[in-house]
MARDO-187789 format. One line per field, with one value per atom (N, C-alpha, C): x, y, z; residue in three letters; atom name. Coordinates in steps of 0.05 Angstrom, whole numbers, plus 32768, in hexadecimal, padded with zeros to 4 digits. Example, Ala and Ser with C-alpha at 12.3 -4.5 7.8 and 13.67 -1.06 7.14 Angstrom:
<sites>
u	8108,80F6,8108,8101,8111,8102
v	7F8E,7FA6,7FBE,7FD3,7FEB,8001
w	809C,809C,809C,808E,808F,809D
aa	ALA,ALA,ALA,SER,SER,SER
at	N,CA,C,N,CA,C
</sites>
This chain:
<sites>
u	7F6D,7F6F,7F6D,7F72,7F6A,7F5C,7F63,7F5D,7F70,7F7A,7F94,7FA7,7FA7,7FB8,7FCD,7FE8,7FFF,8012,802C,8037,805B,804E,807F,808B,809E,80B5,80C1,80B6,80C6,80E7,8103,8113,8117,8137,8138,8132,8136,8138,8118,8112,8107,80EC,80E4,80D4,80DB,80D0,80D1,80B3,80A2,808C,8095,808C,807C,8073,8057,804B,8035,8034,803C,800D,8006,7FEC,7FEF,7FD9,7FD7,7FDF,7FDC,7FD3,7FEA,7FDD,7FEB,7FD5,7FD6,7FCE,7FCF,7FC5,7FDC,7FDB,7FE8,7FE6,7FD2,7FDD,7FC7,7FAC,7FAF,7F90,7F7F,7F8C,7F7D,7F73,7F83,7F6F,7F8B,7F7C,7F8A,7FAA,7FC1,7FC8,7FDB,7FD8,7FDD,7FFB,8007,8021,8039,8027,8037,803C,802E,802C,803D,8041,804E,805F,805D,8082,807E,806F,8073,8077,808E,808F,809F,80A4,80B4,80BC,80D8,80DC,80E2,80E1,80DC,80CE,80B5,8099,8093,80A2,808F,8077,806C,805C,8054,8042,8041,8036,8033,801D,8023,8002,7FEE,8002,800C,801E,8026,8038,804B,8032,801C,800B,800A,8002,8000,801D,8036,8052,8048,804A,804E,803B,8029,8015,8023,8030,8038,8048,8061,807A,8071,8067,804F,8045,8044,802F,8052,8060,8073,807D,8089,8097,808B,806B,8066,8061,805F,8066,807D,8091,80B4,80AF
v	7FAF,7F94,7F80,7F73,7F57,7F3C,7F46,7F33,7F0F,7F16,7EF7,7F05,7EE5,7EE0,7EE0,7EE6,7EE8,7ED6,7EC1,7EB3,7EC2,7EC1,7ED3,7EC3,7EB6,7EC3,7ED6,7ED5,7EEB,7EEC,7F01,7F04,7F15,7F18,7F27,7F44,7F52,7F6D,7F74,7F62,7F5C,7F47,7F47,7F30,7F23,7EFE,7EFE,7EF8,7EF9,7EEC,7ED5,7EC8,7EB0,7EAC,7EB4,7EA9,7EC9,7ED8,7EED,7EF1,7F03,7F05,7F1C,7F2D,7F53,7F5D,7F3D,7F3D,7F2D,7F39,7F10,7F15,7F05,7F10,7F0C,7F1F,7F24,7F02,7F04,7EE5,7EE9,7F03,7F0B,7F0F,7F28,7F32,7F26,7F1A,7F07,7F27,7F43,7F51,7F47,7F58,7F59,7F6A,7F6C,7F80,7F7B,7F96,7F98,7F9A,7F7C,7F7A,7F9B,7FB1,7FCB,7FE5,7FC7,7FD8,7FBE,7FAD,7F93,7FAB,7FA6,7FAE,7FA6,7F8F,7F7D,7F68,7F53,7F2E,7F2C,7F18,7EFA,7EED,7EEB,7EDC,7EB1,7EBA,7E9D,7E8B,7E9D,7E8F,7E8D,7EA5,7EA3,7EB7,7ECA,7EDC,7F00,7EFE,7F1C,7F24,7F4B,7F46,7F67,7F6F,7F88,7FA1,7FA1,7FB7,7FBC,7FC9,7FBD,7FB1,7FBC,7FB6,7F9B,7F8D,7F6C,7F5F,7F65,7F5F,7F5A,7F7B,7F76,7F5C,7F5B,7F43,7F2B,7F26,7F0C,7F04,7F17,7F14,7F0F,7F1A,7F1A,7EFB,7EE5,7ED4,7EBE,7EC9,7EA9,7EB5,7EBE,7ECC,7EC4,7EBA,7EBC,7E9F,7E93,7E6B,7E69,7E77,7E65,7E6A
w	8069,8078,806B,8051,8044,805E,8071,8080,8081,8075,8071,808A,8097,80B2,809F,80AE,80AA,80B5,80A5,80BB,80BA,80D2,80DA,80E8,80E5,80EA,8104,8119,8133,8140,8129,8134,8148,8153,8162,816A,8149,8141,8128,811F,8107,8108,80EC,80EE,80CB,80CC,80AE,80A3,808E,8082,8076,8086,8086,8063,806F,8059,805B,804C,804A,804F,805F,805D,806B,807F,8082,809F,80B2,80C4,80D2,80F0,8105,8119,8129,8142,815B,8172,8189,819F,81A5,81C0,81CA,81D8,81F6,81E5,81DF,81DB,81CC,81B2,8196,8188,818D,816E,815A,8146,812E,8133,8128,8130,810D,80FC,80DA,80D4,80D7,80C0,80D1,80B8,80C2,80E1,80F3,80FF,811D,811B,8122,812C,814D,815C,8172,817C,8192,8196,8197,8185,819C,81A8,81B9,81A9,81A7,818B,819A,81BC,81C2,81BA,81C3,81BB,81A4,819C,8181,8180,8180,818C,818C,817A,817F,818C,8199,81A3,819C,81A9,819D,81AC,81B2,81C1,81DA,81E6,81FE,821D,8222,8228,8228,8216,8217,8211,8213,8216,822D,8243,825E,8264,8261,8266,8271,824F,8246,825C,825B,8268,8280,8295,82AD,82B0,82A5,82A4,82A0,828B,8289,82A7,82A9,82D4,82E5,82E7,82F4,82EC,82DB,82DC,82E3,82E7,82E4,8303
aa	MET,MET,MET,ASN,ASN,ASN,ASN,ASN,ASN,ILE,ILE,ILE,LYS,LYS,LYS,ALA,ALA,ALA,LYS,LYS,LYS,ILE,ILE,ILE,LYS,LYS,LYS,TYR,TYR,TYR,LYS,LYS,LYS,ALA,ALA,ALA,ASN,ASN,ASN,SER,SER,SER,PHE,PHE,PHE,GLU,GLU,GLU,VAL,VAL,VAL,VAL,VAL,VAL,GLU,GLU,GLU,ASP,ASP,ASP,GLY,GLY,GLY,ASP,ASP,ASP,HIS,HIS,HIS,VAL,VAL,VAL,ILE,ILE,ILE,CYS,CYS,CYS,ALA,ALA,ALA,VAL,VAL,VAL,SER,SER,SER,LYS,LYS,LYS,LYS,LYS,LYS,LYS,LYS,LYS,ILE,ILE,ILE,PRO,PRO,PRO,LEU,LEU,LEU,GLN,GLN,GLN,ASN,ASN,ASN,LEU,LEU,LEU,ASN,ASN,ASN,TYR,TYR,TYR,TRP,TRP,TRP,ASN,ASN,ASN,VAL,VAL,VAL,THR,THR,THR,LEU,LEU,LEU,GLN,GLN,GLN,GLU,GLU,GLU,ALA,ALA,ALA,TYR,TYR,TYR,HIS,HIS,HIS,SER,SER,SER,PRO,PRO,PRO,ILE,ILE,ILE,GLU,GLU,GLU,ALA,ALA,ALA,LYS,LYS,LYS,ILE,ILE,ILE,ARG,ARG,ARG,PHE,PHE,PHE,GLU,GLU,GLU,GLU,GLU,GLU,ILE,ILE,ILE,LYS,LYS,LYS,LYS,LYS,LYS,ASN,ASN,ASN,LYS,LYS,LYS
at	N,CA,C,N,CA,C,N,CA,C,N,CA,C,N,CA,C,N,CA,C,N,CA,C,N,CA,C,N,CA,C,N,CA,C,N,CA,C,N,CA,C,N,CA,C,N,CA,C,N,CA,C,N,CA,C,N,CA,C,N,CA,C,N,CA,C,N,CA,C,N,CA,C,N,CA,C,N,CA,C,N,CA,C,N,CA,C,N,CA,C,N,CA,C,N,CA,C,N,CA,C,N,CA,C,N,CA,C,N,CA,C,N,CA,C,N,CA,C,N,CA,C,N,CA,C,N,CA,C,N,CA,C,N,CA,C,N,CA,C,N,CA,C,N,CA,C,N,CA,C,N,CA,C,N,CA,C,N,CA,C,N,CA,C,N,CA,C,N,CA,C,N,CA,C,N,CA,C,N,CA,C,N,CA,C,N,CA,C,N,CA,C,N,CA,C,N,CA,C,N,CA,C,N,CA,C,N,CA,C,N,CA,C,N,CA,C,N,CA,C,N,CA,C,N,CA,C,N,CA,C
</sites>
């Protein structure tokens, strides 16, 4: 890893690299996610998740705050 954070635009079934880098940061755990391992994100919130566990945590937070 070059340790350069990428800027990403998250889409429904893909993502677009807006600024080159090799990773993004999980919105929940703050872990680095290499772009080649990026599989979980929220299009509306425009944030990435390290795994389905973090995605579920965020979903539950949003549901709780409604």
